[in-house]
N, C-alpha and C positions, 0 to 999 in steps of 0.2 A: 504493500500499500504506502509506503515511503518513496518508494522507486513512479510508482504513478503519480504520484503527488507532486515528485519533482520534475517528472516527462510534460506532465500538463502544465506547471507554472513555466517553464520556459517556453512553450508553443504558444499558450497564448499570447506573450507580447508579441512572439514573431508573427502569430496568424493575424491578430490585432492590426501589427501595423502596414503586413502586406495588403491587408484588406483594404484600409484607410489610403493607400496611396495609389492603389490602382483603381478605387473609384473616385478619386480625387480627379483622376483623366479621362476625362470621357470617350469614349470607344470610339462612335459614329456620328455625334450627334451635331456634326460643328455645319452649319448651312453650306458653309464654303471652304474650297481649301484651305487645311489648316496648315499653319508655320509649322515648321519643324521645334520650333521652341517657343513658347507662348504661358500666359494666365496661368492657364491648368498643368503643366511642367512646374512652373516655379512654384503654385503649392504643393503639389506633388512632392518637391524635392524641401520644401520648408516643412512637411508631415512630417518624411522620413530622418531628417538631421533633428526635429526637436525629441521623436521616438528615439533617435539614438541617443540624446542628451541625454532622458529621463534614464535609458538604459544604462546608461554611464556608473549611474550611482547604485548599482545593483551588481556592477561589474564583479567585485570581491566577494561579494555572498554567491553569488551565482556560479562564479569560477572554483570556489573554492567546494561550494556543494557538487559540482558534477567531478571534481576532482577526488571527491571522498571516497572511502572504501567502497560502501554502496555499489555507487554508480561503476566504479570501475571493475567492482566482481560481476557486475549483472550480464547476463549470457542475453538478455533480452537488451538491453542498452549496449553493449557492445556489438551483436549485430547489427543496430539502428545504427551505430558509427560505422560498422564494418561495410555496409549500404551505402551511406549519405556520402561518406569520403570521396571513394574515387566517381558516384553518381556527379555531384557538384562538377569536379573535374578528372579524367577529361568525360565523363558521362554525358551530359547534356550536350554537348559539343558532336559527340558519333551522333548521337539521336537523332539531332537537329539535322547533321548532314546524312541521316540514313532517310528519315521520312520524306525530306525535300528529294533526294536521289530515287529512292521506294515509290515515292509518288508521282515521278514522271515518268518510269517506268514502267508503272499500273496505270497511268490515264486518270491521277487521283487528285484531281486540282486541290481539295481541299485538304490535304495530306503534304501533299507539295508545299501548298503556302505556309501550312502549320511550320514546316522545316524550315522554310524560305524565313520566315519571322523569327524562329527560334534562332538561326544563325547572324541575322541584322541586331537581334537584340542583346545578344551574347557581348558579339563585336563591339557594338557602339559602348553599350553597358561598362564593359571591361575598360575602356578607354579610360573612362568617368573614374572607375574605382583605382585603374592604376593612376592617375594623376593622383589622387587624393591620396595613397598610401606612399607615393614619395616626397610628397611635400608635407605631410601629418609625422610619417618619423616614429609610429610606435611600437613600444618594444612589446613583441608579443607573452603571454603569460607566463610559456616555457621559459624562457631566460628572466622574465621580471612579474615572476608569481604573487606577490607582495604592493607589487605598484601600480595599478591601472591607470595610471595617470602617468606614465612617462613618455612625451612626446618632445622633438624636436624638430625646427621646421628644416626641409629639405634630408634631412640624417635616412628616409628612405631609398632615397638615390644615393646618398652617397655609401652606406652602409649594408645592402643589401638587404635578405628577406627577414632576417631577423627583428629588424626595423621597419613593418611594414604591415601592420597587422590590421589597421583600420583602412578602410573595409575591408570585409572577407570575402577575397575573390570568389570563391567557392559559392559564397552565399549568395554573390551576385548574381553569377551564371544561371543557379541551379533556379530563384525566384524568374530572371530575365528569361528562360524557358519556360519557366508554368505559367509564369502570364503572357507570354507570347504565343501560344499554343493554345492556350485556354481561349482566350478572346478569339482566336481565328476559329477555334470551334463552333464557341457562342453565338458567334455571326453568319457562320455557313454552314455549322451542323447541327442547330439548337438541342434537338432530342439529344445529341452526345455530351453539351458541356457538361453537365453534372458529375458523369463517371471519370470522365478525363480532368477535370479539375480535381478531385477528390484523389485522384493518383498523383497527377504532379505536381500539387504544392504538398502534402501528404511528403514526398520525394524530395521535396526541397528543403523541409522542414526536418527531415533526418539531415540533410547535409551540413545546415547549420549546425543540430545539436553535435555531429560530428564532428564539428570543426572544432568544438569546445571539449568533446569527451577527449581529443587527442592535445588537448591544452594549445593549440595552434592560435585560439581566439578568444577574446571577450566576447559577452554577452552585446554590449551595443557595436561590438564589429558584424557581427551576424545581421541585426536589426538593421544596421545601417546599410550594409550591404545588400539585404533583403529588399529594403526600400527603393534604393537605385534601381538594384534591375528591374522591378515591378513598373518602376513611374519609366524608366526607358521603353521598355517593352508596350506599356499601354499608349505612350506616345507616338512611337514607331505605327503600331496598326492605327490610329487615329487618322496617322500622316495618310498612311495607304486608303484606309477607308472612305477618305472623302475627296477621293481621286477616282473616278470611273476608269479613265485612261492613263492609269499608271504605266509610269514607261518604263519603270525599275520591274516591275512585275510582266511589262510587255515581253523584256527583254528575258529574265530568268524563267519566268513559267510557259513560255512560249509555248512548247511541245503539248502544254494542257489547257491553251486559253480555246474559247470559243466566240465567235461575233456573237455581239449581243443580235436581238432579234431585231431591235429598231435601226439597225446599223450606224451608232452613232460613237459607239467606242466597242470596248472590250470586256468580258467579265469570264468568272467561276463557274462553272455549270454544275458540273459533282457535284457525290458527297456521298460520304460513307454509306457501306454495304453491307 
């Protein structure tokens, strides 16, 4: 029971933060083509960093709890970490490429588009996270177990991975993939959105927990990474969804694009079977 409470106490802030940032960036409600960065994205990143700031105050307690003998000796939690860590990297990148390539080969536009959105979201959110890692220079808990406040400007660029704790790159990629795939399925094949969402978001939470379980990240690192990934993916989805004649999709999804009946553009026509 104590282990279950621990897991829930870590999952709830992650799930709440991810839900808030994803909802803060509307997927396809803009009346005209959306900008690459605007008010919804600003709001989403503001929520992300506010959630990360609040989580900072629980960093030491969360780290001590996760690294305690109970969680470290739990076969269940070891299994979650063992799954979540490789899922976050390179798992979601491989999955995105597989969905994209497999969707093209199988002539399934929804699957191909989901994979393409995953690749876009992982790549762009990775740039954001990598930049912050280098600038913030935060020590990882493994080398600074009793000092979550160890930051130094540009130290991450100078001294390498041990000083690139925030944000979590694995959590960024996992939540970018989860949000990208879920939104694409929700838009184009809504009857499958619920189970797809449960699958991809639970896997992303497993990644976030795994990074803490292995002492690679603080709680605030994974919360911030989750938000960055979710906001970026939602913004990319909205950018594409508000452009019926999308040149990027027109190039990368050309083998599975079908002409629209009104002859005014292109669109995706198939769904999951």
